[in-house]
mmCIF file of the protein (N, C-alpha, C, O) and its ligand, coordinates in Angstrom:
data_MODEL
# 
_entry.id   MODEL 
# 
loop_
_entity.id 
_entity.type 
_entity.pdbx_number_of_molecules 
1 polymer     1 
2 non-polymer 1 
# 
_entity_poly.entity_id                      1 
_entity_poly.type                           'polypeptide(L)' 
_entity_poly.nstd_linkage                   no 
_entity_poly.nstd_monomer                   no 
_entity_poly.pdbx_seq_one_letter_code       MATRAKKPPAPAKCPDCDGKGETAETVRVGARKGRATDDRQAALCLTCLGTGQPPD 
_entity_poly.pdbx_seq_one_letter_code_can   MATRAKKPPAPAKCPDCDGKGETAETVRVGARKGRATDDRQAALCLTCLGTGQPPD 
_entity_poly.pdbx_strand_id                 A 
# 
loop_
_entity_poly_seq.entity_id 
_entity_poly_seq.num 
_entity_poly_seq.mon_id 
_entity_poly_seq.hetero 
1 1  MET n 
1 2  ALA n 
1 3  THR n 
1 4  ARG n 
1 5  ALA n 
1 6  LYS n 
1 7  LYS n 
1 8  PRO n 
1 9  PRO n 
1 10 ALA n 
1 11 PRO n 
1 12 ALA n 
1 13 LYS n 
1 14 CYS n 
1 15 PRO n 
1 16 ASP n 
1 17 CYS n 
1 18 ASP n 
1 19 GLY n 
1 20 LYS n 
1 21 GLY n 
1 22 GLU n 
1 23 THR n 
1 24 ALA n 
1 25 GLU n 
1 26 THR n 
1 27 VAL n 
1 28 ARG n 
1 29 VAL n 
1 30 GLY n 
1 31 ALA n 
1 32 ARG n 
1 33 LYS n 
1 34 GLY n 
1 35 ARG n 
1 36 ALA n 
1 37 THR n 
1 38 ASP n 
1 39 ASP n 
1 40 ARG n 
1 41 GLN n 
1 42 ALA n 
1 43 ALA n 
1 44 LEU n 
1 45 CYS n 
1 46 LEU n 
1 47 THR n 
1 48 CYS n 
1 49 LEU n 
1 50 GLY n 
1 51 THR n 
1 52 GLY n 
1 53 GLN n 
1 54 PRO n 
1 55 PRO n 
1 56 ASP n 
# 
loop_
_struct_asym.id 
_struct_asym.entity_id 
A 1 
B 2 
# 
loop_
_chem_comp.id 
_chem_comp.type 
_chem_comp.mon_nstd_flag 
ALA 'L-peptide linking' y 
ARG 'L-peptide linking' y 
ASP 'L-peptide linking' y 
CYS 'L-peptide linking' y 
GLN 'L-peptide linking' y 
GLU 'L-peptide linking' y 
GLY 'peptide linking'   y 
LEU 'L-peptide linking' y 
LYS 'L-peptide linking' y 
MET 'L-peptide linking' y 
PRO 'L-peptide linking' y 
THR 'L-peptide linking' y 
VAL 'L-peptide linking' y 
ZN  non-polymer         . 
# 
_pdbx_entity_nonpoly.entity_id   2 
_pdbx_entity_nonpoly.name        ? 
_pdbx_entity_nonpoly.comp_id     ZN 
# 
_pdbx_nonpoly_scheme.asym_id         B 
_pdbx_nonpoly_scheme.entity_id       2 
_pdbx_nonpoly_scheme.mon_id          ZN 
_pdbx_nonpoly_scheme.ndb_seq_num     1 
_pdbx_nonpoly_scheme.pdb_seq_num     101 
_pdbx_nonpoly_scheme.auth_seq_num    101 
_pdbx_nonpoly_scheme.pdb_mon_id      ZN 
_pdbx_nonpoly_scheme.auth_mon_id     ZN 
_pdbx_nonpoly_scheme.pdb_strand_id   A 
_pdbx_nonpoly_scheme.pdb_ins_code    . 
# 
loop_
_atom_site.group_PDB 
_atom_site.id 
_atom_site.type_symbol 
_atom_site.label_atom_id 
_atom_site.label_alt_id 
_atom_site.label_comp_id 
_atom_site.label_asym_id 
_atom_site.label_entity_id 
_atom_site.label_seq_id 
_atom_site.pdbx_PDB_ins_code 
_atom_site.Cartn_x 
_atom_site.Cartn_y 
_atom_site.Cartn_z 
_atom_site.occupancy 
_atom_site.B_iso_or_equiv 
_atom_site.pdbx_formal_charge 
_atom_site.auth_seq_id 
_atom_site.auth_comp_id 
_atom_site.auth_asym_id 
_atom_site.auth_atom_id 
_atom_site.pdbx_PDB_model_num 
ATOM   1   N  N  . MET A 1 1  ? 115.712 45.958  126.648 1.00 0.00 ? 1   MET A N  1 
ATOM   2   C  CA . MET A 1 1  ? 116.097 46.976  125.673 1.00 0.00 ? 1   MET A CA 1 
ATOM   3   C  C  . MET A 1 1  ? 115.174 48.183  125.742 1.00 0.00 ? 1   MET A C  1 
ATOM   4   O  O  . MET A 1 1  ? 113.955 48.049  125.637 1.00 0.00 ? 1   MET A O  1 
ATOM   5   N  N  . ALA A 1 2  ? 115.736 49.311  125.911 1.00 0.00 ? 2   ALA A N  1 
ATOM   6   C  CA . ALA A 1 2  ? 114.913 50.521  126.022 1.00 0.00 ? 2   ALA A CA 1 
ATOM   7   C  C  . ALA A 1 2  ? 114.442 50.962  124.646 1.00 0.00 ? 2   ALA A C  1 
ATOM   8   O  O  . ALA A 1 2  ? 115.176 50.949  123.658 1.00 0.00 ? 2   ALA A O  1 
ATOM   9   N  N  . THR A 1 3  ? 113.220 51.338  124.644 1.00 0.00 ? 3   THR A N  1 
ATOM   10  C  CA . THR A 1 3  ? 112.687 51.860  123.389 1.00 0.00 ? 3   THR A CA 1 
ATOM   11  C  C  . THR A 1 3  ? 113.096 53.315  123.231 1.00 0.00 ? 3   THR A C  1 
ATOM   12  O  O  . THR A 1 3  ? 112.845 54.153  124.097 1.00 0.00 ? 3   THR A O  1 
ATOM   13  N  N  . ARG A 1 4  ? 113.699 53.573  122.161 1.00 0.00 ? 4   ARG A N  1 
ATOM   14  C  CA . ARG A 1 4  ? 114.141 54.949  121.944 1.00 0.00 ? 4   ARG A CA 1 
ATOM   15  C  C  . ARG A 1 4  ? 112.968 55.805  121.465 1.00 0.00 ? 4   ARG A C  1 
ATOM   16  O  O  . ARG A 1 4  ? 112.346 55.528  120.440 1.00 0.00 ? 4   ARG A O  1 
ATOM   17  N  N  . ALA A 1 5  ? 112.695 56.827  122.221 1.00 0.00 ? 5   ALA A N  1 
ATOM   18  C  CA . ALA A 1 5  ? 111.568 57.699  121.862 1.00 0.00 ? 5   ALA A CA 1 
ATOM   19  C  C  . ALA A 1 5  ? 111.909 58.490  120.608 1.00 0.00 ? 5   ALA A C  1 
ATOM   20  O  O  . ALA A 1 5  ? 112.997 59.043  120.448 1.00 0.00 ? 5   ALA A O  1 
ATOM   21  N  N  . LYS A 1 6  ? 110.956 58.508  119.768 1.00 0.00 ? 6   LYS A N  1 
ATOM   22  C  CA . LYS A 1 6  ? 111.169 59.280  118.544 1.00 0.00 ? 6   LYS A CA 1 
ATOM   23  C  C  . LYS A 1 6  ? 110.983 60.755  118.828 1.00 0.00 ? 6   LYS A C  1 
ATOM   24  O  O  . LYS A 1 6  ? 110.075 61.163  119.552 1.00 0.00 ? 6   LYS A O  1 
ATOM   25  N  N  . LYS A 1 7  ? 111.838 61.519  118.258 1.00 0.00 ? 7   LYS A N  1 
ATOM   26  C  CA . LYS A 1 7  ? 111.659 62.961  118.413 1.00 0.00 ? 7   LYS A CA 1 
ATOM   27  C  C  . LYS A 1 7  ? 110.453 63.406  117.595 1.00 0.00 ? 7   LYS A C  1 
ATOM   28  O  O  . LYS A 1 7  ? 110.255 62.949  116.469 1.00 0.00 ? 7   LYS A O  1 
ATOM   29  N  N  . PRO A 1 8  ? 109.666 64.278  118.154 1.00 0.00 ? 8   PRO A N  1 
ATOM   30  C  CA . PRO A 1 8  ? 108.555 64.801  117.363 1.00 0.00 ? 8   PRO A CA 1 
ATOM   31  C  C  . PRO A 1 8  ? 109.109 65.628  116.210 1.00 0.00 ? 8   PRO A C  1 
ATOM   32  O  O  . PRO A 1 8  ? 110.110 66.329  116.358 1.00 0.00 ? 8   PRO A O  1 
ATOM   33  N  N  . PRO A 1 9  ? 108.468 65.540  115.098 1.00 0.00 ? 9   PRO A N  1 
ATOM   34  C  CA . PRO A 1 9  ? 108.969 66.291  113.945 1.00 0.00 ? 9   PRO A CA 1 
ATOM   35  C  C  . PRO A 1 9  ? 108.908 67.782  114.206 1.00 0.00 ? 9   PRO A C  1 
ATOM   36  O  O  . PRO A 1 9  ? 107.904 68.309  114.687 1.00 0.00 ? 9   PRO A O  1 
ATOM   37  N  N  . ALA A 1 10 ? 109.974 68.435  113.887 1.00 0.00 ? 10  ALA A N  1 
ATOM   38  C  CA . ALA A 1 10 ? 109.994 69.881  114.088 1.00 0.00 ? 10  ALA A CA 1 
ATOM   39  C  C  . ALA A 1 10 ? 109.036 70.544  113.112 1.00 0.00 ? 10  ALA A C  1 
ATOM   40  O  O  . ALA A 1 10 ? 108.938 70.138  111.954 1.00 0.00 ? 10  ALA A O  1 
ATOM   41  N  N  . PRO A 1 11 ? 108.346 71.539  113.572 1.00 0.00 ? 11  PRO A N  1 
ATOM   42  C  CA . PRO A 1 11 ? 107.452 72.248  112.666 1.00 0.00 ? 11  PRO A CA 1 
ATOM   43  C  C  . PRO A 1 11 ? 108.247 72.895  111.546 1.00 0.00 ? 11  PRO A C  1 
ATOM   44  O  O  . PRO A 1 11 ? 109.305 73.486  111.766 1.00 0.00 ? 11  PRO A O  1 
ATOM   45  N  N  . ALA A 1 12 ? 107.726 72.772  110.372 1.00 0.00 ? 12  ALA A N  1 
ATOM   46  C  CA . ALA A 1 12 ? 108.446 73.318  109.237 1.00 0.00 ? 12  ALA A CA 1 
ATOM   47  C  C  . ALA A 1 12 ? 108.469 74.828  109.301 1.00 0.00 ? 12  ALA A C  1 
ATOM   48  O  O  . ALA A 1 12 ? 107.435 75.489  109.391 1.00 0.00 ? 12  ALA A O  1 
ATOM   49  N  N  . LYS A 1 13 ? 109.649 75.338  109.254 1.00 0.00 ? 13  LYS A N  1 
ATOM   50  C  CA . LYS A 1 13 ? 109.743 76.785  109.166 1.00 0.00 ? 13  LYS A CA 1 
ATOM   51  C  C  . LYS A 1 13 ? 110.946 77.171  108.340 1.00 0.00 ? 13  LYS A C  1 
ATOM   52  O  O  . LYS A 1 13 ? 111.937 76.447  108.245 1.00 0.00 ? 13  LYS A O  1 
ATOM   53  N  N  . CYS A 1 14 ? 110.823 78.291  107.773 1.00 0.00 ? 14  CYS A N  1 
ATOM   54  C  CA . CYS A 1 14 ? 111.857 78.768  106.870 1.00 0.00 ? 14  CYS A CA 1 
ATOM   55  C  C  . CYS A 1 14 ? 113.161 78.981  107.633 1.00 0.00 ? 14  CYS A C  1 
ATOM   56  O  O  . CYS A 1 14 ? 113.165 79.656  108.662 1.00 0.00 ? 14  CYS A O  1 
ATOM   57  N  N  . PRO A 1 15 ? 114.252 78.426  107.155 1.00 0.00 ? 15  PRO A N  1 
ATOM   58  C  CA . PRO A 1 15 ? 115.525 78.560  107.841 1.00 0.00 ? 15  PRO A CA 1 
ATOM   59  C  C  . PRO A 1 15 ? 116.094 79.972  107.785 1.00 0.00 ? 15  PRO A C  1 
ATOM   60  O  O  . PRO A 1 15 ? 116.884 80.371  108.640 1.00 0.00 ? 15  PRO A O  1 
ATOM   61  N  N  . ASP A 1 16 ? 115.692 80.701  106.793 1.00 0.00 ? 16  ASP A N  1 
ATOM   62  C  CA . ASP A 1 16 ? 116.277 82.034  106.629 1.00 0.00 ? 16  ASP A CA 1 
ATOM   63  C  C  . ASP A 1 16 ? 115.685 83.054  107.588 1.00 0.00 ? 16  ASP A C  1 
ATOM   64  O  O  . ASP A 1 16 ? 116.394 83.916  108.108 1.00 0.00 ? 16  ASP A O  1 
ATOM   65  N  N  . CYS A 1 17 ? 114.405 82.952  107.815 1.00 0.00 ? 17  CYS A N  1 
ATOM   66  C  CA . CYS A 1 17 ? 113.753 83.950  108.667 1.00 0.00 ? 17  CYS A CA 1 
ATOM   67  C  C  . CYS A 1 17 ? 113.236 83.320  109.950 1.00 0.00 ? 17  CYS A C  1 
ATOM   68  O  O  . CYS A 1 17 ? 112.594 83.987  110.762 1.00 0.00 ? 17  CYS A O  1 
ATOM   69  N  N  . ASP A 1 18 ? 113.512 82.051  110.128 1.00 0.00 ? 18  ASP A N  1 
ATOM   70  C  CA . ASP A 1 18 ? 113.088 81.342  111.329 1.00 0.00 ? 18  ASP A CA 1 
ATOM   71  C  C  . ASP A 1 18 ? 111.575 81.346  111.466 1.00 0.00 ? 18  ASP A C  1 
ATOM   72  O  O  . ASP A 1 18 ? 111.033 81.390  112.570 1.00 0.00 ? 18  ASP A O  1 
ATOM   73  N  N  . GLY A 1 19 ? 110.919 81.300  110.348 1.00 0.00 ? 19  GLY A N  1 
ATOM   74  C  CA . GLY A 1 19 ? 109.463 81.193  110.366 1.00 0.00 ? 19  GLY A CA 1 
ATOM   75  C  C  . GLY A 1 19 ? 108.736 82.508  110.552 1.00 0.00 ? 19  GLY A C  1 
ATOM   76  O  O  . GLY A 1 19 ? 107.513 82.538  110.688 1.00 0.00 ? 19  GLY A O  1 
ATOM   77  N  N  . LYS A 1 20 ? 109.480 83.579  110.557 1.00 0.00 ? 20  LYS A N  1 
ATOM   78  C  CA . LYS A 1 20 ? 108.845 84.871  110.797 1.00 0.00 ? 20  LYS A CA 1 
ATOM   79  C  C  . LYS A 1 20 ? 108.355 85.531  109.511 1.00 0.00 ? 20  LYS A C  1 
ATOM   80  O  O  . LYS A 1 20 ? 107.510 86.426  109.537 1.00 0.00 ? 20  LYS A O  1 
ATOM   81  N  N  . GLY A 1 21 ? 108.886 85.086  108.419 1.00 0.00 ? 21  GLY A N  1 
ATOM   82  C  CA . GLY A 1 21 ? 108.418 85.645  107.152 1.00 0.00 ? 21  GLY A CA 1 
ATOM   83  C  C  . GLY A 1 21 ? 109.115 86.930  106.760 1.00 0.00 ? 21  GLY A C  1 
ATOM   84  O  O  . GLY A 1 21 ? 108.901 87.456  105.668 1.00 0.00 ? 21  GLY A O  1 
ATOM   85  N  N  . GLU A 1 22 ? 109.937 87.426  107.639 1.00 0.00 ? 22  GLU A N  1 
ATOM   86  C  CA . GLU A 1 22 ? 110.687 88.610  107.253 1.00 0.00 ? 22  GLU A CA 1 
ATOM   87  C  C  . GLU A 1 22 ? 112.058 88.582  107.905 1.00 0.00 ? 22  GLU A C  1 
ATOM   88  O  O  . GLU A 1 22 ? 112.257 87.948  108.941 1.00 0.00 ? 22  GLU A O  1 
ATOM   89  N  N  . THR A 1 23 ? 112.968 89.255  107.303 1.00 0.00 ? 23  THR A N  1 
ATOM   90  C  CA . THR A 1 23 ? 114.315 89.280  107.833 1.00 0.00 ? 23  THR A CA 1 
ATOM   91  C  C  . THR A 1 23 ? 114.695 90.712  108.160 1.00 0.00 ? 23  THR A C  1 
ATOM   92  O  O  . THR A 1 23 ? 114.219 91.654  107.527 1.00 0.00 ? 23  THR A O  1 
ATOM   93  N  N  . ALA A 1 24 ? 115.534 90.860  109.127 1.00 0.00 ? 24  ALA A N  1 
ATOM   94  C  CA . ALA A 1 24 ? 116.021 92.187  109.469 1.00 0.00 ? 24  ALA A CA 1 
ATOM   95  C  C  . ALA A 1 24 ? 117.365 92.380  108.797 1.00 0.00 ? 24  ALA A C  1 
ATOM   96  O  O  . ALA A 1 24 ? 118.340 91.688  109.091 1.00 0.00 ? 24  ALA A O  1 
ATOM   97  N  N  . GLU A 1 25 ? 117.389 93.314  107.911 1.00 0.00 ? 25  GLU A N  1 
ATOM   98  C  CA . GLU A 1 25 ? 118.628 93.540  107.187 1.00 0.00 ? 25  GLU A CA 1 
ATOM   99  C  C  . GLU A 1 25 ? 119.316 94.772  107.725 1.00 0.00 ? 25  GLU A C  1 
ATOM   100 O  O  . GLU A 1 25 ? 118.687 95.787  108.023 1.00 0.00 ? 25  GLU A O  1 
ATOM   101 N  N  . THR A 1 26 ? 120.612 94.656  107.839 1.00 0.00 ? 26  THR A N  1 
ATOM   102 C  CA . THR A 1 26 ? 121.372 95.825  108.257 1.00 0.00 ? 26  THR A CA 1 
ATOM   103 C  C  . THR A 1 26 ? 121.470 96.782  107.083 1.00 0.00 ? 26  THR A C  1 
ATOM   104 O  O  . THR A 1 26 ? 121.815 96.404  105.964 1.00 0.00 ? 26  THR A O  1 
ATOM   105 N  N  . VAL A 1 27 ? 121.163 98.003  107.371 1.00 0.00 ? 27  VAL A N  1 
ATOM   106 C  CA . VAL A 1 27 ? 121.239 99.006  106.316 1.00 0.00 ? 27  VAL A CA 1 
ATOM   107 C  C  . VAL A 1 27 ? 122.688 99.398  106.101 1.00 0.00 ? 27  VAL A C  1 
ATOM   108 O  O  . VAL A 1 27 ? 123.393 99.784  107.033 1.00 0.00 ? 27  VAL A O  1 
ATOM   109 N  N  . ARG A 1 28 ? 123.110 99.292  104.869 1.00 0.00 ? 28  ARG A N  1 
ATOM   110 C  CA . ARG A 1 28 ? 124.503 99.637  104.581 1.00 0.00 ? 28  ARG A CA 1 
ATOM   111 C  C  . ARG A 1 28 ? 124.554 100.851 103.678 1.00 0.00 ? 28  ARG A C  1 
ATOM   112 O  O  . ARG A 1 28 ? 123.747 101.019 102.763 1.00 0.00 ? 28  ARG A O  1 
ATOM   113 N  N  . VAL A 1 29 ? 125.513 101.674 103.964 1.00 0.00 ? 29  VAL A N  1 
ATOM   114 C  CA . VAL A 1 29 ? 125.671 102.849 103.124 1.00 0.00 ? 29  VAL A CA 1 
ATOM   115 C  C  . VAL A 1 29 ? 127.069 102.851 102.535 1.00 0.00 ? 29  VAL A C  1 
ATOM   116 O  O  . VAL A 1 29 ? 127.994 102.272 103.104 1.00 0.00 ? 29  VAL A O  1 
ATOM   117 N  N  . GLY A 1 30 ? 127.210 103.481 101.434 1.00 0.00 ? 30  GLY A N  1 
ATOM   118 C  CA . GLY A 1 30 ? 128.530 103.539 100.814 1.00 0.00 ? 30  GLY A CA 1 
ATOM   119 C  C  . GLY A 1 30 ? 128.662 102.443 99.788  1.00 0.00 ? 30  GLY A C  1 
ATOM   120 O  O  . GLY A 1 30 ? 128.459 101.267 100.091 1.00 0.00 ? 30  GLY A O  1 
ATOM   121 N  N  . ALA A 1 31 ? 128.999 102.825 98.584  1.00 0.00 ? 31  ALA A N  1 
ATOM   122 C  CA . ALA A 1 31 ? 129.041 101.857 97.500  1.00 0.00 ? 31  ALA A CA 1 
ATOM   123 C  C  . ALA A 1 31 ? 130.218 100.904 97.641  1.00 0.00 ? 31  ALA A C  1 
ATOM   124 O  O  . ALA A 1 31 ? 130.118 99.729  97.288  1.00 0.00 ? 31  ALA A O  1 
ATOM   125 N  N  . ARG A 1 32 ? 131.316 101.405 98.149  1.00 0.00 ? 32  ARG A N  1 
ATOM   126 C  CA . ARG A 1 32 ? 132.525 100.575 98.147  1.00 0.00 ? 32  ARG A CA 1 
ATOM   127 C  C  . ARG A 1 32 ? 132.711 99.804  99.447  1.00 0.00 ? 32  ARG A C  1 
ATOM   128 O  O  . ARG A 1 32 ? 132.887 98.585  99.446  1.00 0.00 ? 32  ARG A O  1 
ATOM   129 N  N  . LYS A 1 33 ? 132.670 100.524 100.536 1.00 0.00 ? 33  LYS A N  1 
ATOM   130 C  CA . LYS A 1 33 ? 132.947 99.843  101.806 1.00 0.00 ? 33  LYS A CA 1 
ATOM   131 C  C  . LYS A 1 33 ? 131.720 99.144  102.358 1.00 0.00 ? 33  LYS A C  1 
ATOM   132 O  O  . LYS A 1 33 ? 131.829 98.187  103.125 1.00 0.00 ? 33  LYS A O  1 
ATOM   133 N  N  . GLY A 1 34 ? 130.569 99.621  101.968 1.00 0.00 ? 34  GLY A N  1 
ATOM   134 C  CA . GLY A 1 34 ? 129.351 99.008  102.489 1.00 0.00 ? 34  GLY A CA 1 
ATOM   135 C  C  . GLY A 1 34 ? 129.300 99.107  103.989 1.00 0.00 ? 34  GLY A C  1 
ATOM   136 O  O  . GLY A 1 34 ? 129.045 98.125  104.686 1.00 0.00 ? 34  GLY A O  1 
ATOM   137 N  N  . ARG A 1 35 ? 129.543 100.288 104.472 1.00 0.00 ? 35  ARG A N  1 
ATOM   138 C  CA . ARG A 1 35 ? 129.576 100.459 105.920 1.00 0.00 ? 35  ARG A CA 1 
ATOM   139 C  C  . ARG A 1 35 ? 128.201 100.187 106.520 1.00 0.00 ? 35  ARG A C  1 
ATOM   140 O  O  . ARG A 1 35 ? 127.189 100.728 106.076 1.00 0.00 ? 35  ARG A O  1 
ATOM   141 N  N  . ALA A 1 36 ? 128.194 99.356  107.514 1.00 0.00 ? 36  ALA A N  1 
ATOM   142 C  CA . ALA A 1 36 ? 126.929 99.023  108.144 1.00 0.00 ? 36  ALA A CA 1 
ATOM   143 C  C  . ALA A 1 36 ? 126.551 100.106 109.136 1.00 0.00 ? 36  ALA A C  1 
ATOM   144 O  O  . ALA A 1 36 ? 127.390 100.609 109.883 1.00 0.00 ? 36  ALA A O  1 
ATOM   145 N  N  . THR A 1 37 ? 125.301 100.449 109.130 1.00 0.00 ? 37  THR A N  1 
ATOM   146 C  CA . THR A 1 37 ? 124.813 101.415 110.099 1.00 0.00 ? 37  THR A CA 1 
ATOM   147 C  C  . THR A 1 37 ? 124.054 100.679 111.189 1.00 0.00 ? 37  THR A C  1 
ATOM   148 O  O  . THR A 1 37 ? 123.894 99.459  111.138 1.00 0.00 ? 37  THR A O  1 
ATOM   149 N  N  . ASP A 1 38 ? 123.606 101.408 112.141 1.00 0.00 ? 38  ASP A N  1 
ATOM   150 C  CA . ASP A 1 38 ? 122.825 100.783 113.204 1.00 0.00 ? 38  ASP A CA 1 
ATOM   151 C  C  . ASP A 1 38 ? 121.384 100.568 112.776 1.00 0.00 ? 38  ASP A C  1 
ATOM   152 O  O  . ASP A 1 38 ? 120.603 99.906  113.459 1.00 0.00 ? 38  ASP A O  1 
ATOM   153 N  N  . ASP A 1 39 ? 121.059 101.129 111.658 1.00 0.00 ? 39  ASP A N  1 
ATOM   154 C  CA . ASP A 1 39 ? 119.677 101.011 111.199 1.00 0.00 ? 39  ASP A CA 1 
ATOM   155 C  C  . ASP A 1 39 ? 119.417 99.639  110.626 1.00 0.00 ? 39  ASP A C  1 
ATOM   156 O  O  . ASP A 1 39 ? 120.245 99.055  109.928 1.00 0.00 ? 39  ASP A O  1 
ATOM   157 N  N  . ARG A 1 40 ? 118.263 99.159  110.940 1.00 0.00 ? 40  ARG A N  1 
ATOM   158 C  CA . ARG A 1 40 ? 117.866 97.885  110.357 1.00 0.00 ? 40  ARG A CA 1 
ATOM   159 C  C  . ARG A 1 40 ? 116.503 98.051  109.729 1.00 0.00 ? 40  ARG A C  1 
ATOM   160 O  O  . ARG A 1 40 ? 115.659 98.800  110.219 1.00 0.00 ? 40  ARG A O  1 
ATOM   161 N  N  . GLN A 1 41 ? 116.310 97.360  108.668 1.00 0.00 ? 41  GLN A N  1 
ATOM   162 C  CA . GLN A 1 41 ? 115.005 97.439  108.043 1.00 0.00 ? 41  GLN A CA 1 
ATOM   163 C  C  . GLN A 1 41 ? 114.458 96.038  107.871 1.00 0.00 ? 41  GLN A C  1 
ATOM   164 O  O  . GLN A 1 41 ? 115.170 95.098  107.518 1.00 0.00 ? 41  GLN A O  1 
ATOM   165 N  N  . ALA A 1 42 ? 113.194 95.939  108.127 1.00 0.00 ? 42  ALA A N  1 
ATOM   166 C  CA . ALA A 1 42 ? 112.557 94.644  107.945 1.00 0.00 ? 42  ALA A CA 1 
ATOM   167 C  C  . ALA A 1 42 ? 112.331 94.427  106.465 1.00 0.00 ? 42  ALA A C  1 
ATOM   168 O  O  . ALA A 1 42 ? 111.791 95.284  105.765 1.00 0.00 ? 42  ALA A O  1 
ATOM   169 N  N  . ALA A 1 43 ? 112.748 93.286  106.016 1.00 0.00 ? 43  ALA A N  1 
ATOM   170 C  CA . ALA A 1 43 ? 112.572 92.977  104.609 1.00 0.00 ? 43  ALA A CA 1 
ATOM   171 C  C  . ALA A 1 43 ? 111.834 91.655  104.482 1.00 0.00 ? 43  ALA A C  1 
ATOM   172 O  O  . ALA A 1 43 ? 112.012 90.735  105.280 1.00 0.00 ? 43  ALA A O  1 
ATOM   173 N  N  . LEU A 1 44 ? 111.031 91.594  103.491 1.00 0.00 ? 44  LEU A N  1 
ATOM   174 C  CA . LEU A 1 44 ? 110.315 90.349  103.242 1.00 0.00 ? 44  LEU A CA 1 
ATOM   175 C  C  . LEU A 1 44 ? 111.324 89.245  102.936 1.00 0.00 ? 44  LEU A C  1 
ATOM   176 O  O  . LEU A 1 44 ? 112.237 89.416  102.128 1.00 0.00 ? 44  LEU A O  1 
ATOM   177 N  N  . CYS A 1 45 ? 111.138 88.144  103.586 1.00 0.00 ? 45  CYS A N  1 
ATOM   178 C  CA . CYS A 1 45 ? 112.048 87.030  103.359 1.00 0.00 ? 45  CYS A CA 1 
ATOM   179 C  C  . CYS A 1 45 ? 111.850 86.499  101.945 1.00 0.00 ? 45  CYS A C  1 
ATOM   180 O  O  . CYS A 1 45 ? 110.750 86.114  101.548 1.00 0.00 ? 45  CYS A O  1 
ATOM   181 N  N  . LEU A 1 46 ? 112.937 86.492  101.211 1.00 0.00 ? 46  LEU A N  1 
ATOM   182 C  CA . LEU A 1 46 ? 112.828 86.077  99.814  1.00 0.00 ? 46  LEU A CA 1 
ATOM   183 C  C  . LEU A 1 46 ? 112.814 84.563  99.670  1.00 0.00 ? 46  LEU A C  1 
ATOM   184 O  O  . LEU A 1 46 ? 112.482 84.034  98.609  1.00 0.00 ? 46  LEU A O  1 
ATOM   185 N  N  . THR A 1 47 ? 113.171 83.882  100.725 1.00 0.00 ? 47  THR A N  1 
ATOM   186 C  CA . THR A 1 47 ? 113.190 82.426  100.644 1.00 0.00 ? 47  THR A CA 1 
ATOM   187 C  C  . THR A 1 47 ? 111.783 81.861  100.704 1.00 0.00 ? 47  THR A C  1 
ATOM   188 O  O  . THR A 1 47 ? 111.428 80.959  99.947  1.00 0.00 ? 47  THR A O  1 
ATOM   189 N  N  . CYS A 1 48 ? 110.991 82.403  101.612 1.00 0.00 ? 48  CYS A N  1 
ATOM   190 C  CA . CYS A 1 48 ? 109.639 81.868  101.778 1.00 0.00 ? 48  CYS A CA 1 
ATOM   191 C  C  . CYS A 1 48 ? 108.597 82.874  101.320 1.00 0.00 ? 48  CYS A C  1 
ATOM   192 O  O  . CYS A 1 48 ? 107.398 82.597  101.361 1.00 0.00 ? 48  CYS A O  1 
ATOM   193 N  N  . LEU A 1 49 ? 109.046 84.023  100.890 1.00 0.00 ? 49  LEU A N  1 
ATOM   194 C  CA . LEU A 1 49 ? 108.145 85.085  100.429 1.00 0.00 ? 49  LEU A CA 1 
ATOM   195 C  C  . LEU A 1 49 ? 107.139 85.477  101.505 1.00 0.00 ? 49  LEU A C  1 
ATOM   196 O  O  . LEU A 1 49 ? 105.983 85.789  101.219 1.00 0.00 ? 49  LEU A O  1 
ATOM   197 N  N  . GLY A 1 50 ? 107.600 85.451  102.721 1.00 0.00 ? 50  GLY A N  1 
ATOM   198 C  CA . GLY A 1 50 ? 106.774 85.963  103.798 1.00 0.00 ? 50  GLY A CA 1 
ATOM   199 C  C  . GLY A 1 50 ? 105.840 84.952  104.430 1.00 0.00 ? 50  GLY A C  1 
ATOM   200 O  O  . GLY A 1 50 ? 105.081 85.288  105.339 1.00 0.00 ? 50  GLY A O  1 
ATOM   201 N  N  . THR A 1 51 ? 105.887 83.730  103.962 1.00 0.00 ? 51  THR A N  1 
ATOM   202 C  CA . THR A 1 51 ? 104.979 82.738  104.526 1.00 0.00 ? 51  THR A CA 1 
ATOM   203 C  C  . THR A 1 51 ? 105.547 82.117  105.796 1.00 0.00 ? 51  THR A C  1 
ATOM   204 O  O  . THR A 1 51 ? 104.797 81.606  106.627 1.00 0.00 ? 51  THR A O  1 
ATOM   205 N  N  . GLY A 1 52 ? 106.856 82.157  105.949 1.00 0.00 ? 52  GLY A N  1 
ATOM   206 C  CA . GLY A 1 52 ? 107.486 81.561  107.115 1.00 0.00 ? 52  GLY A CA 1 
ATOM   207 C  C  . GLY A 1 52 ? 107.669 80.055  106.978 1.00 0.00 ? 52  GLY A C  1 
ATOM   208 O  O  . GLY A 1 52 ? 108.166 79.398  107.893 1.00 0.00 ? 52  GLY A O  1 
ATOM   209 N  N  . GLN A 1 53 ? 107.275 79.523  105.858 1.00 0.00 ? 53  GLN A N  1 
ATOM   210 C  CA . GLN A 1 53 ? 107.432 78.096  105.645 1.00 0.00 ? 53  GLN A CA 1 
ATOM   211 C  C  . GLN A 1 53 ? 108.497 77.854  104.580 1.00 0.00 ? 53  GLN A C  1 
ATOM   212 O  O  . GLN A 1 53 ? 108.613 78.602  103.609 1.00 0.00 ? 53  GLN A O  1 
ATOM   213 N  N  . PRO A 1 54 ? 109.262 76.803  104.783 1.00 0.00 ? 54  PRO A N  1 
ATOM   214 C  CA . PRO A 1 54 ? 110.333 76.533  103.844 1.00 0.00 ? 54  PRO A CA 1 
ATOM   215 C  C  . PRO A 1 54 ? 109.785 76.158  102.469 1.00 0.00 ? 54  PRO A C  1 
ATOM   216 O  O  . PRO A 1 54 ? 108.775 75.462  102.356 1.00 0.00 ? 54  PRO A O  1 
ATOM   217 N  N  . PRO A 1 55 ? 110.454 76.621  101.451 1.00 0.00 ? 55  PRO A N  1 
ATOM   218 C  CA . PRO A 1 55 ? 110.045 76.262  100.097 1.00 0.00 ? 55  PRO A CA 1 
ATOM   219 C  C  . PRO A 1 55 ? 110.358 74.804  99.806  1.00 0.00 ? 55  PRO A C  1 
ATOM   220 O  O  . PRO A 1 55 ? 111.291 74.240  100.379 1.00 0.00 ? 55  PRO A O  1 
ATOM   221 N  N  . ASP A 1 56 ? 109.626 74.222  98.964  1.00 0.00 ? 56  ASP A N  1 
ATOM   222 C  CA . ASP A 1 56 ? 109.866 72.816  98.594  1.00 0.00 ? 56  ASP A CA 1 
ATOM   223 C  C  . ASP A 1 56 ? 111.072 72.712  97.683  1.00 0.00 ? 56  ASP A C  1 
ATOM   224 O  O  . ASP A 1 56 ? 111.435 71.613  97.263  1.00 0.00 ? 56  ASP A O  1 
HETATM 225 ZN ZN . ZN  B 2 .  ? 111.634 82.936  105.204 1.00 0.00 2 101 ZN  A ZN 1 
# 
């Protein structure tokens, strides 16, 4: 019987920002249509508050 190797535990990282602590948000203009522009702005990840680690 082969011993099944255990996968090493994945390092904990925030799923929203992938551990980067910030997210790139598409800048949208226009109140109604919310047209997306090519501009992106880095925003602090609100899930982990910039730590890059998932909240408990
Ligand atoms: Zn995050």
